[in-house]
C-alpha positions as CSV (number, residue, x, y, z in Angstrom):
1,M,-160.2,-25.2,106.0
2,G,-161.3,-26.0,102.2
3,D,-162.0,-22.8,101.0
4,R,-158.8,-21.3,102.1
5,R,-156.1,-23.6,101.1
6,I,-154.2,-22.9,97.5
7,T,-155.8,-25.8,95.1
8,D,-155.2,-24.9,91.7
9,H,-152.2,-22.7,90.6
10,P,-150.7,-22.5,87.1
11,I,-147.0,-23.9,87.9
12,L,-147.4,-25.5,91.6
13,D,-148.8,-28.8,92.1
14,F,-150.8,-29.0,95.5
15,D,-151.1,-32.7,96.8
16,E,-154.1,-33.6,99.4
17,G,-152.2,-35.1,102.5
18,E,-153.5,-36.5,104.9
19,V,-155.6,-34.8,107.8
20,I,-153.2,-33.6,110.7
21,H,-154.9,-32.3,113.8
22,F,-153.1,-30.2,116.1
23,T,-154.4,-26.6,118.4
24,F,-153.6,-23.3,118.7
25,D,-154.1,-21.1,121.1
26,G,-156.1,-24.1,123.1
27,K,-158.1,-24.3,119.5
28,P,-158.9,-27.9,117.3
29,M,-157.3,-27.2,113.9
30,E,-156.8,-29.2,110.8
31,G,-154.0,-29.6,108.8
32,R,-152.7,-31.8,105.8
33,E,-149.3,-33.6,105.1
34,G,-147.0,-31.2,103.9
35,D,-147.7,-28.2,105.6
36,T,-145.5,-25.7,107.7
37,I,-147.2,-24.8,111.0
38,A,-147.9,-21.1,109.3
39,S,-149.5,-23.0,106.3
40,A,-151.9,-24.8,108.1
41,L,-152.6,-22.1,110.6
42,H,-153.5,-19.6,107.3
43,A,-155.3,-22.1,105.8
44,N,-157.3,-22.0,108.5
45,G,-158.3,-18.6,108.8
46,V,-155.5,-17.4,111.5
47,K,-153.6,-14.2,109.7
48,V,-152.1,-13.0,113.3
49,L,-149.3,-15.0,114.5
50,G,-148.5,-12.8,117.1
51,Y,-148.0,-9.5,118.4
52,H,-144.4,-7.2,118.7
53,F,-143.3,-8.0,122.6
54,K,-142.8,-4.0,121.8
55,T,-145.4,-2.0,120.3
56,K,-148.0,-5.0,120.6
57,R,-148.4,-4.8,116.8
58,P,-150.2,-7.8,115.0
59,R,-147.6,-9.8,113.0
60,G,-148.4,-12.2,110.1
61,F,-147.0,-14.7,107.6
62,Y,-144.6,-12.6,105.9
63,C,-141.3,-13.8,104.6
64,A,-142.2,-18.0,104.4
65,I,-138.7,-19.0,104.3
66,G,-137.4,-18.1,108.0
67,N,-135.5,-14.8,107.8
68,C,-138.0,-13.1,109.5
69,S,-139.2,-13.2,112.7
70,A,-143.1,-12.2,112.2
71,C,-143.6,-16.1,112.7
72,L,-142.3,-16.9,116.0
73,M,-144.7,-18.8,118.2
74,I,-144.3,-21.4,121.0
75,V,-144.5,-25.1,119.9
76,N,-144.8,-28.0,122.3
77,G,-143.9,-25.4,124.7
78,K,-140.9,-24.6,123.2
79,S,-140.7,-20.8,122.3
80,N,-139.1,-19.0,119.4
81,V,-140.2,-21.5,116.6
82,R,-140.1,-20.7,113.1
83,T,-143.4,-22.0,112.4
84,C,-143.2,-20.8,108.5
85,T,-140.6,-23.5,107.9
86,E,-141.2,-25.7,110.5
87,P,-143.6,-29.1,109.4
88,L,-146.8,-29.7,111.1
89,L,-147.2,-32.7,113.0
90,P,-150.2,-34.9,114.4
91,G,-150.8,-33.9,118.3
92,M,-148.8,-30.4,118.1
93,V,-149.5,-27.5,120.5
94,V,-149.2,-24.3,119.1
95,E,-149.5,-20.7,120.9
96,K,-149.3,-17.2,120.0
97,Q,-146.0,-15.8,121.4
98,L,-146.2,-12.7,123.0
99,D,-143.0,-11.6,124.2
100,R,-139.3,-12.8,123.4
101,G,-139.6,-15.7,124.3
102,V,-137.6,-17.9,126.5
103,P,-133.8,-18.3,125.1
104,D,-132.7,-22.0,124.6
105,D,-129.7,-21.8,127.3
106,V,-131.0,-20.9,130.0
């Protein structure tokens, strides 16, 4: 994980938070306290967060502010989670979302 994380920046400071363990598509991963789910995945070398439900084109970390839908994933069984703004928590189960997900009101 170390060489994929931003550690030196001319303006921003990045604190090294405590290690957080989670799974992505059944694989064990590590992130840091203060990471979002998407930033932790990116630090682990995961560039494809899912695929467009119609065209099947790969989707990745895009806007990083929750405006687009490129980062929608299934987190702890809940679909359509915007992983670019969702804080990473210990033990999370994160999965690629291959469809439109299940609406909350079903």
